[in-house]
C-alpha positions in Angstrom: 4.5 -43.4 14.4 6.3 -44.9 11.3 10.1 -45.3 11.6 10.5 -45.7 7.6 12.9 -43.1 5.9 11.4 -40.3 4.0 14.4 -38.7 3.0 17.9 -39.6 3.3 19.1 -39.9 6.9 15.8 -39.0 8.2 13.6 -41.5 10.5 10.4 -39.6 11.1 7.6 -39.6 9.0 5.2 -37.4 11.1 5.6 -34.3 13.1 3.6 -33.3 16.0 2.7 -29.3 16.0 2.3 -27.3 19.0 -1.2 -26.5 19.9 -2.5 -23.3 21.3 -4.2 -25.0 24.1 -5.6 -28.6 25.1 -8.9 -27.1 26.4 -11.6 -27.8 23.8 -13.2 -24.3 24.2 -9.8 -22.5 23.9 -9.3 -24.7 20.7 -12.6 -23.6 19.2 -11.7 -19.8 20.0 -8.4 -20.2 18.4 -10.3 -21.5 15.3 -12.6 -18.8 15.1 -10.0 -16.0 15.8 -7.7 -17.7 13.0 -10.6 -17.8 10.6 -11.6 -14.3 11.2 -7.9 -12.9 10.4 -7.3 -15.6 7.4 -10.6 -14.4 5.9 -9.9 -10.7 6.5 -6.6 -10.9 5.0 -7.7 -12.9 2.0 -10.5 -10.6 1.4 -8.3 -7.3 1.7 -5.4 -8.5 -0.5 -8.1 -9.7 -3.1 -9.8 -6.8 -3.4 -6.6 -4.8 -3.9 -5.7 -7.2 -6.7 -9.3 -7.1 -8.2 -9.4 -3.2 -7.8 -6.1 -2.9 -9.5 -7.0 -5.3 -12.4 -10.2 -3.5 -13.1 -9.1 0.1 -12.9 -7.0 1.2 -15.8 -6.1 4.3 -14.0 -4.3 1.9 -11.6 -2.2 0.1 -14.3 1.0 1.6 -13.2 4.4 0.3 -11.9 3.4 1.2 -8.3 0.3 -0.6 -8.3 1.9 -3.7 -10.2 4.3 -4.3 -7.4 1.4 -3.8 -4.9 -0.4 -6.5 -6.4 2.6 -8.7 -6.2 2.9 -8.1 -2.6 -0.8 -8.9 -2.1 -0.6 -12.0 -3.7 2.5 -13.1 -1.8 0.7 -12.2 1.4 -2.4 -14.4 0.5 0.0 -17.3 -0.2 2.1 -16.6 2.7 -0.8 -16.7 5.2 -2.6 -19.6 3.4 0.6 -21.8 3.9 0.4 -21.9 7.9 -3.1 -20.5 9.0 -5.6 -23.3 7.3 -3.5 -26.3 8.8 -3.3 -24.7 12.2 -7.1 -24.0 12.0 -7.8 -27.8 11.1 -5.7 -29.0 13.8 -7.7 -27.1 16.5 -11.0 -28.1 14.9 -10.2 -31.7 14.6 -7.5 -31.9 17.5 -5.2 -33.7 15.4 -1.8 -31.8 15.2 0.1 -34.4 13.3 1.6 -33.3 10.2 3.2 -35.6 7.8 6.7 -35.4 6.6 5.5 -35.0 2.7 3.3 -32.1 4.0 6.0 -30.5 6.2 8.5 -30.2 3.4 6.5 -27.9 1.1 5.2 -25.8 4.0 8.9 -25.1 4.8 9.6 -24.4 1.3 6.6 -22.1 0.7 7.3 -20.0 3.9 10.8 -19.5 3.0 9.8 -18.7 -0.7 6.9 -16.2 0.4 8.8 -14.5 3.2 11.8 -13.8 0.8 9.4 -12.4 -2.0 7.7 -10.3 0.8 11.0 -8.7 1.5 12.0 -8.3 -2.2 8.9 -6.6 -3.1 9.2 -4.2 -0.1 12.6 -3.4 -1.6 11.4 -2.9 -4.9 8.5 -0.6 -3.6 11.1 1.5 -1.7 13.1 1.9 -4.9 9.9 2.6 -6.8 9.1 5.5 -4.4 12.8 6.7 -4.5 12.6 7.2 -8.4 9.1 8.7 -8.1 10.0 11.5 -5.5 13.9 12.0 -6.4 13.7 11.7 -10.3 10.0 12.4 -11.3 11.0 13.6 -14.8 12.7 10.2 -15.6 10.1 8.1 -13.7 8.6 6.5 -16.8 12.0 6.1 -18.6 13.3 4.1 -15.3 10.5 2.5 -14.3 9.3 1.2 -17.6 7.2 -2.2 -17.8 10.2 -4.3 -19.1 12.2 -3.2 -16.1 9.0 -3.9 -13.6 8.7 -7.4 -15.0 12.1 -8.1 -14.8 12.4 -6.9 -11.0 9.2 -9.0 -10.2 10.6 -12.1 -12.0 13.9 -11.8 -10.1 12.1 -11.5 -6.9 10.2 -14.7 -7.2 13.0 -16.5 -9.0 15.6 -15.6 -6.5 13.2 -16.5 -3.5 12.4 -19.9 -5.0 16.2 -20.6 -5.4 16.8 -19.5 -1.9 13.9 -21.5 -0.3 15.2 -24.5 -2.5 18.7 -24.2 -0.8 17.1 -24.1 2.9 14.6 -26.7 2.4 16.9 -29.2 0.9 19.6 -28.4 3.7 16.9 -28.6 6.5 15.5 -32.2 5.3 18.7 -33.7 5.0 19.1 -33.6 8.7 18.3 -36.5 10.9 15.5 -36.0 13.2 15.4 -37.8 16.5 12.1 -36.2 17.9 8.8 -35.6 16.2 7.7 -32.7 18.4 7.7 -29.3 16.9 7.5 -26.7 19.4 5.7 -24.4 16.9 2.2 -24.3 15.3 3.8 -25.0 11.6 6.9 -26.5 10.3 9.6 -23.8 11.2 13.3 -24.2 10.2 14.6 -23.2 13.8 12.3 -25.7 15.6 13.4 -28.2 13.1 17.0 -27.7 14.2 16.2 -28.2 18.0 14.8 -31.7 17.2 17.6 -32.8 15.0 20.3 -34.9 16.4 22.7 -33.9 13.4 25.0 -31.2 13.7 23.3 -27.9 12.3 26.2 -25.6 12.1 26.1 -25.8 8.2 22.5 -24.7 8.3 23.2 -21.9 10.7 26.0 -20.7 8.7 23.6 -20.8 5.5 21.2 -18.4 7.4 23.9 -16.2 8.5 25.4 -15.8 4.9 21.8 -15.0 3.9 21.4 -12.3 6.4 24.6 -10.7 5.5 24.3 -10.9 1.8 20.4 -10.6 0.8 18.8 -9.3 3.8 21.3 -6.9 4.8 21.7 -5.8 1.0 17.9 -5.1 1.0 18.0 -3.4 4.2 20.8 -1.0 3.3 19.2 -0.5 0.1 16.0 0.5 1.5 17.7 2.6 4.2 19.8 4.3 1.5 16.6 4.8 -0.8 14.8 6.6 2.0 17.7 8.5 3.0 17.5 10.1 -0.6 13.4 10.7 0.0 13.9 12.3 3.0 16.6 14.6 1.7 14.3 15.2 -1.3 11.3 15.8 1.1 13.2 18.3 3.4 13.9 20.5 0.3 10.2 20.7 -0.6 8.6 24.2 -0.1 5.1 22.8 0.6 4.7 21.6 4.2 1.4 19.6 2.9 3.7 17.7 0.4 6.1 16.8 3.0 3.3 15.4 5.3 1.8 13.5 2.8 5.2 11.7 1.9 6.1 11.1 5.6 2.8 9.7 6.5 3.1 7.2 3.5 6.7 6.3 4.2 6.2 5.7 8.0 3.7 2.8 7.6 6.0 1.0 5.0 8.9 1.3 7.4 6.8 0.0 10.3 5.8 -3.1 8.4 9.4 -3.6 7.4 10.8 -3.4 10.7 8.2 -5.7 12.2 8.6 -8.0 9.6 12.4 -8.0 9.8 12.8 -7.8 13.5 10.3 -10.9 14.2 12.1 -13.0 11.7 15.5 -12.1 12.9 14.4 -12.9 16.5 12.8 -16.2 15.4 15.8 -17.3 13.4 18.8 -15.8 15.1 18.3 -16.0 18.8 20.2 -18.1 21.1 18.6 -21.5 22.0 18.4 -20.3 25.6 16.1 -17.8 24.8 13.5 -20.2 23.2 10.4 -20.9 24.9 7.2 -22.4 23.3 5.2 -18.9 24.4 7.9 -16.7 22.8 8.5 -18.7 19.9 4.5 -18.9 19.1 4.3 -15.0 19.6 7.2 -14.4 17.3 5.9 -16.7 14.6 2.4 -15.2 14.7 3.9 -11.7 14.2 5.9 -12.5 11.2 3.6 -15.1 9.6 0.3 -13.4 10.2 0.5 -9.8 11.2 2.1 -8.4 7.7 -0.3 -10.1 5.3 -3.3 -8.8 7.7 -2.0 -5.2 8.0 -0.4 -4.7 4.3 -3.8 -4.1 2.8 -4.8 -1.5 5.5 -1.7 0.4 5.4 -0.8 0.4 1.7 -4.3 0.7 0.0 -7.3 1.1 2.2 -5.8 4.7 3.1 -4.9 5.4 -0.3 -7.4 7.5 -2.1 -7.2 6.0 -5.7 -7.4 2.3 -4.1 -10.2 3.6 -2.0 -12.2 5.0 -4.7 -11.5 1.8 -7.0 -12.7 -0.3 -4.2 -15.8 1.7 -3.7 -16.7 1.1 -7.4 -16.3 -2.6 -7.0 -18.1 -2.9 -3.7 -21.0 -1.1 -5.3 -20.9 -3.5 -8.3 -20.6 -6.4 -6.4 -22.6 -5.9 -3.4 -24.8 -2.7 -4.2 -22.8 -0.7 -1.3 -21.8 2.6 -2.6 -19.7 3.4 0.6 -18.8 0.0 1.6 -14.9 0.7 1.9 -15.8 4.0 3.6 -17.3 2.0 6.4 -13.8 0.2 6.5 -11.3 2.8 6.4 -11.7 6.6 7.0 -11.0 9.0 3.9 -8.0 10.5 3.6 -6.7 12.5 1.1 -3.5 11.0 -0.1 -1.5 11.1 -3.5 -0.7 8.1 -5.3 1.9 6.9 -3.0 2.1 3.7 -0.7 
C-alpha cells in the first residue's frame, strides 16, 4: 500500500475493512442478507416519503418530521451497507483514505440527525398531548422548518469537528476491525495520543446527547402524567402503544452507540464490535418505518392508495403489516 501522506500527519492511504467471512459461500450469503435488508429499508422509508408527499391529509408537522427521519435513515444505511456488500461480492475489503473520510463524516452527521429528529418527535407528541389547543400555534410551519434546519446544521457541524479531529491523527496500521470506517476503530490503529478525541466525545455526550435524552425523558414524563389523567382507558392504551416503540428504538440507538464509542479497549473484540455496529447502523433504519408508520392507520391507508396506483394491489400494505386502529400518533 502507498505511504504517501493524504492529510497532515497521516502515512496511510488505504484501510483494510473487517470481513464477515473468508469463505466464499458465506460472503455470498452476507451479500444476499445485507442486500435484502438494504432494499427493505429503502423501500419502507421511500414509501413513507412518497405517501406523505402525495396525501394532503398528511401535510402536518408530525409527518414532516417523520419524512426527515426517513430521509436520514435512507442515507444512514446507504453510508455503510453498499460498501460492505461490494466488499463481500468482489472479495476486496480495501477502502481508500478519500473514501473513509466522507464515510465517517456522513455516519456522524446522520447519527446526529437521527437523535435530533427523535428528540423533536418526542417534543411534538408532548405538545399534541399536553397542549392540544395550542398545538397549531406552537408547532407552526416556521417553527418546524427552523427545528429541522437546526437539526441538520448542528449535525453537520458536529460531524465536521469529529472528522477533522480523527483524520489529523497518525495511523500506524491499515487494519480496521470493523466493516466500515468507525471512529473508535480508527483510534485503535492510531499511534497518536487520542485523549483529545476521547474528551471531545465525552463533551458531546454530557452536552448534546445528555441534553437530548433528558429532554425526551422530561417530555415523556409530562405525556405519561397527562395520560394517567385521561378518563378513557382506550385513549391511554393508544398513547402508551405508540410511545413504547419510540422509546425502544431510542434506547437501542443510544445504548449500542454508547457501547461502541465509550466502552474500554479491554472489552473490544471483532465479534462484539461488529454486532454493536450492525445494531446501531442497520436496525434503526430498518425498524423505523415499521414501528412509526406501517402500523399507523393514516400512513397505512395512504400506502394502500399508493400501492394500488403503482402496482394495482389494493391491499399490498395490509399484507406487510396488520391493520391496527391508531390515531395520528407515532
